[in-house]
N, C-alpha and C positions, 0 to 999 in steps of 0.2 A: 740769650739775647741775640747771638749771631744767627741762630735758626730763624728767629722772628724777622731779622733784617733780610735774610735770604728769601723768605716767603714774600716779604713786602716787595723786594726787588723783582722777584719772579712775576709778580702781578703788575707792578708799576712800569717796568721797562718796556714790555711789549705794548702797553697802552701808550707810552710816550712815543714809541716808534710810529704807531698808527696816527697819533695826533700830529706828529711832525709831517708825515706823508700827506695827511688831510690838509694841513695848513699850506704846505708847499704847492699842492694841487689846486686848492680852492680859495686861496687867500684873497683874490679879487672879490669874490662873493661874500666871504666872511667879514672882511675889513670894511666893506661898504654897507654892511647890515642888510644884505640881500637886495640892494638897489641895483647892483650889477650882477648879471647872471652869466652862466657859462654854458657853452663856450661862444656860440654865435647864434644869430637869429634865424639860422637855417635848420639843420637837422635837429637842433635842440628844441626849437618850437614845434617842429613837425612831430617828434616823438612825444613831446609833452601833450600835444593835441591827441595823439592816439591813446595815451594813458588816461587822459581826461575823458575821452569818449567811452573807454571801457568802464571807467568808474561811474559815469552817468548811466550807462547801460545797466550796471550792477545795481544802482539805486533807483531803477525803474523810471528814469527820465523819459517822457513820451517822445521827445525829439531824438532819442538815441535808443529806440526800442529794439533794434536789430544789432547784435554784436558785430556782424561782418559787414554792416552797411553804415559806416559813419557818413553824416550828411554833407559830404563834399563831392564834387563831380556829379551833382544831382542831375538825373535820378539814377545814376549808375549803382549797381549792386556789387557786393563782394569787394568793396574798396579797401577793407582792412588787409586783405592779402596782396595789396599792391606793394607792400613793404613788410618789414619785420612786425610780427604781431605783439610781441612783448608780453604774451599772456601769462607765462609763468613768473614773470618779474613784476607784473602789475599789482599783486597783493601787497607788496611793500609800499607802493604808491597809495594804495587804498588806506593803509594805516595812517599816513600823514594827512590825507584828505579828511579822514574821519575825525581827526583832531582839530578840524576847522582851519587848517592852513590853506591859503589860496593855491591855485594850480601851479603857478610859477615857483613858489617857495617849496611846495610839496615835491616838485620835480627836482629841485636842488637837493632837498633832503633825501630823496630817492637815490640820487647819485652818491651822496655820502654813504648811504646804507649799502649800496652795491660795493663800494670800495671797502667798507668794513667787513662785509661777507667774504670778499676776495682775501682780505688780510687774515681774517679769523680762520678760514678753511685752509689757507696756505700754512698757517701755524699748526693746525691739526695734522696736516699731511707731513710736515717736516718733523714735528715733535713726536707725534704718536705713530705715524706711518713709517717714517724713515729712521727715526730714533736719534735725531740730533738733540743737543742740549737746548734749553729754552732760549738762551741768549742767541745762539746760532740760528734757531728757528725764527726769532724776531727779525734778524738781519735778512734771512732768506725770504720771509713773508713780505717784508718791505719791498724787496726787489720784485717779487711776483706781483704785488698789488699796485705798485707805483712806478713800474718800469717806464723808461723814456718812451718805448714803443707803445705802451698802453695809454699813457697820458697824451701822447701826440695824437691819438685817435679819440680823445675825449669828446670831441664834437659829434662823433658817431656813437651815441650812448648805447645803442644795441650791441656794440662790441665790448662794452665795459665789463659786464659781469662774466666771470668764468667760474662761478660757484658750482655749477653742475659738473663742469670739466674737472675741477679740483676734487670734488667728491667722487667722481668716477675713477680718477687716478688712485685716490685713497682706497676705493673699493677693490681695485686690481691689486694694490699692495697687500690688502687684507686677504684676498683670495689666494694669492701666490706666496704670501709670507713677506716679512720685512725685507726691504732692499738696501738697508744701511750697509755701507762698506765696512762699518766697524762692529756690526752686530750679527750673530748667527740667525739664520732663518728659523721661525717657529711655525709649526703647522697649525693653522686655525681649526677650530672644531667644525664638524660637518654642517651643523645648523648655521653657524656664523658664515661659512663659505657659501652655502646655498642662499642665505638671506642677501648677501652682497652681490651674488650673481643676478638675482632678480632686481635688486636696487640699481645695479649697473645699467640694465636695460631701461629702467624707468628714468634714470638720470639722462640717458642718451636721448630719450624722447622729450624730456623736459627742456633740454638745451635747444632743441629745434624750435620749440614754442617760445623760448626766450629770444631767439634770433637765428635766422636761417644761416648766416655766415658762421657763427660760432658752432652751431649744430653740425653744419657740413664739415667744418674743419675737424671737429671731433670724429666724425665718420671717416675722414681721410686718414687721420692718425691711427685710428683703430684698424683700418684696412692695411696700411703700411706695416703696422706692428704685427698683424696676423700673418702677413706674407713672410716677414723676417722670422717670426716665431716658427714657421714651418721650415724655412730654409736653414736656420741655425741648428747645427747638429746637436749642440749641447742643450738648446732650449726646446727642441722638437718633442722629446718624450714628456717634458713637463706640460707643455701646451696640449698636445694630443691626449695625454693621460687625463687631464682635466676634462676634456671634451668627452672622452669615453666614459669616465666615471660619473659625470654629471650631465649627460647629454639631455636627459629629460628636463632638468631644471633650466639648462641653457635654451632648449627649444621653447619652453614655456615663457621664459624671459623675452626671447626674440619675438615670439608671437604676440606677446603683450605690447611690446614696443611698436610693432607694426600696426596693431589695432589702434593704438593711441595716436599714431602718426597719420592714419588714413584720412581723418577729417582735414588735417592741415594740408596734406598732399593734394587732396581733392580741390581745396580752394586755390592753392597755388597753381595747380594745373589749369583750372578755369581761367585764371589771370594770364597764364602763359599762352593758352589758346586764343584768348581775345587780344592780347597786347604784345605777344612775342616775348623772347628771352632777352636778357641783357647782352650787350655786344662789347664788353670790355676787352676780351682777347688778349693779345700780347701787350697792349698798353697797360693793362692791369697787373702784369707780371713784375716781379722784383728784378732789379739789375744787380750786378756784383757790388756796385757802390751803395746800394740800398742797405746792405748789411753793416755799413759803417756810417751811414748818413744819420745824424742826430737831429738835424733841423736847426734853423737859425735861432729858435727860441730856447734851445738848451743852454743851461747856465754855464757849463764848462766848455762846451764844444760848439757853441753858436758861431764862433769865428771861422770854423771849418767850412761854413756855407760858401765862402768866397774862394775856396781852393779849386783849382782847375779840374781835379779828379771828379768833381761832381758836375762839371760843365762840359768837358771835352766830349766829342761825339761818341767815342767808344763806351763811355760810362754815363751817357746822358740818362737822366732819370725823368721819364714822363710821369705825370700825375704826382709830382714830387711831394705834395702834402700827404699822399697816401703811402709814402715809401720811407718813413723815418723809423727804420727798424734797428738802428745801432743800439748796442748795449753799453758802449763806453769801452775805452782801451783797457782799463784795469779789470773790469767785469769780464770782458772777453778773455783776458789772460787767465783769470780764475776758472772760467769755463773750460779752457784748453787744459789747464792744470788738472782739473777734475777728471776729464776724459783720459788723460795720459796716466795719471796716478792710479786710477782704478780701472784701467783698460782690460784687465783680465776678468773683471766682474761681469757676469752675464747680463744683468740689468743695465749696467752702464753701456755695454756693447749694443744692446737693443735700442737704448735711447739715442746713441750716436748714429746708428744705422737709420733710425727714423728721421733724424735731422738731415743727414746727408741725402737721403732719398727725396725728402721734400724740397731741399735746395735744388737738386738736379732736376726734379720734375717740374718745378714752378718758377724757375729763373730764366730770364732772357740773357744769354751769354753773348759777349762780343763775337762778331762774325755772323750775327743773325741765327744763332744756334739756340733752339728751344724745342721743348716737347709738348707745348701747350695743346696743339691740335690733336695729338694722340689722346690726351685725356678728355678734351672737349667733346669728342665724338664717341667716347666709350664709357665714361663714368656717368651713371645716372644722376641727374640733378645739378651737375657742375655748370651747366649753362645758365643757372640762376646766379652764378657768382660773377660779379663785374670786376672786382679787384682781388684776384687770387693771392696777391702779395700779402694781404692781411693775415694769411696763415702764419706769418712770421711773428705775429704778436705772441704766439705760443712759446717762442724761444725764451720768454721771461721765466717760464716754469723750470726748464732744466738749468737756467742761469741761477735762479733762486735756490734750487737744490744744491748746485755746485757751491754757492756761497755759504749756505748753511753747513755743508759737510766740511768746507775749508775751515770755518771758525770752530766747529765742533771737534775737529781733529786735534786742535791744539789747546783744548779747554783745560787739560791737566798740567800744562806747562806755562807758568805765569809769564815768563819772558816772551815766549813765542805767541801766547794768547794776546798779549798787548799789541804785537805786530799784526796779528791776524785781525784784531778789532780795528786797527788803523786802516788796514787794507779794505775791510768791509765798509767802514765809514766812507772811504773814497768811492767805493762801488755805489753806495746809496746816493752820494753827492752827484755822481755822474748822471743820475736819473732826473735831477731837478731841472725844470724848464719853466719859462714864463707863460702862463696860460692866457688865452684870449677871453674877453668878456664883452658884454654889451649892456646898454642902458635899458633897464626894465621899463622905466616910466615912458620912454620914447615910444616903444612899441605898444604899450597900453593906450597912449594917445592916438596912435594910428588906428588901432582897432576901434576905439570909441568914435573916431571920426566916421568910419564906415557905418557903424551901428546907427549913428545919428541921422544918416541919410537914407535909412531903410523906411519905406512906407508900410502902413498897416495892410495894404493889399498885395504885398509881395509874396508870391508863392515860393520863389527862390530869387537869388540875385547873382549877378555877374559883375565882378569888380575889375575895372581898368584904371590903373594909376596913370595920371597924365604926366608925361615927360619926366619920368622918375630919375633920381640921382643914384638909386640903389638897384641891384639886380632884380629881375622880375620875380624871383622866388620869394622876395621879401613881401611884396603885396599879395602874392598867392597865399602865403601863410597868414597875412592879415585877414584875408577873406575867410579862411578856415576858422580863425579865432573869433571873427565877427559872427560867424554862424553859431559858434558855441555860446557866445554871450547873448545873442538875440533869439536863438531858437529857429532862425530862418535858414533853410538849406542853401548851400552855395554851389554854383556851377564851377566856379574857379576853386582851386585848392593846390596842394602840393603833396607829392608822395614819391616813392621810388619809381613808380610807373605812372604814365599819363594816358588818358584816353586819346584816341586818334582824332584830334581836332586841333587845328592850328591856333585858334583863339584861346583855348584852354591852356595850351602849352605856352603861348606868348600873348598874354592878355593886356599888356601895357601899351599905351599909346605913345610911341616914340616920335611920330610925325603925323601930320594931319591925315595923310592917305591911309593910315592904319585904321581909322575909324570905320571906313567902308568895309575893309577886309574883315574886321572883327564882327561887324554887324551881319555880314553874310555868313560868317562861321557860326554865329549864335543861331541864326535861322536854320542852318543845316543841322545843328545839334538838336534844336527843338523838334524839327521834323523827324529826325532819326529816332528820337526818344519818345515821341508822342506827347510833347509838353506844349502847353498853350503859351505862345510867345508873349502875348499881352500880359500875362501874369508874371513875367520875368522882369525884374528891375535891373536895368543896366546902369551901374554906378560909374560915372566918369569923374574921378576925384584927384585933386592934388593933396597928397598926404604929408604930414610933418616929417622932416628929415633931421631935425635937431631939437 
């Protein structure tokens, strides 16, 4: 009987941890019956639009005949590469759409699914790769999947999935042997090692297609790890020995990844040549306070938002909504304990050096000390990163590993295990935050208002909201969704990059004089693109705000 109970608990408790994390993160959506969606009508609706365009392309919708040319910024081409493509994450969305769920609900279910994959693969990494117990793995997986820093960025859903990153780390663990501080290393078979080497490079490419940020951050971590692997005397023979023994497999995997990434790189380079690179620079770098800043929405630490350390000039945090990288006091202590307790372990040393290097490389220190320009002009592709501080989202992975090892270390000591579980519960509670949400029905009414004003003779349309109470990107996304519903291309729209046209970037009418400026800008756009202005419907509308 006790064995049955153990098996039941082994299955139930990890599922309970995931359910708790899912409810803590998405309770506005779940409790409203999907009438409130997460997190805001900005990036959420923009990425939902992209996923829906890809789905319609897959199902041969004639209005979405070209994968790389969603019908916004009409008649611009290559618009999909104006932001993250989400191509390797789109199949999960297709599943929910194929079950006849509407786009907005499918998008919410897609987010749930990404969280589940993060949690599941974190469990696999911790339990099978590192060798912690199943209970310890559940705690660590919760921290990795639902960390404060990850959920704080929930509105940027392209950053949500780390499935390919976690699988890549699991592959490295398999290739080099378990990294558990409590377990001896086991040499994998040659076939298994070679399979994971190829898989590692495929996962690397897949992460770029999921989202440029997460793909590039994986590249940076690999680059930093490789440099330290060569520099560390104890690790060098292991690393170089693998390269010598399996150089053909490594070369094949690298070549395969490059070939897979060439189409994506080609489209992104076309966009960069046409519209330029992002200009985040030092504003997008982390500050020292960013590593402790949890955000006002955090359940335990929201009160710290009023502390002077987050406001005084030396620690001022620009783009503060992008800088909530704190793990929590207890979680940070567990991470420090892990690095100190296992400091002689080679893998722990390598992990610590990667963290220290990334902090030094991508932090803006008091006294205007930073190295950003060094990397900005030397590392290929880094100019496509607007907020480099987002790399700190990866800190949840070593934190999850540390928490799992902490609980697993005391699993044979009942008294100490109870204390370890109590500490782990506090670490999980530190991650809970109040998420933002918006009214689904309101934005459906706004879109329907636009659609109702489209005439049958419109080749495309341009939407200008009259005297809006909301930011302009709201109506820009209304026009994108109206295009989806009506099948009529839109000149206005929203994405990570915008065409060089003042009216498309600022289509709203804030005062009467804006009408003439927008009219001239539309004329310029039609002349530049060879579009018949008489076929363009310029909609000047007041849209619902409540």
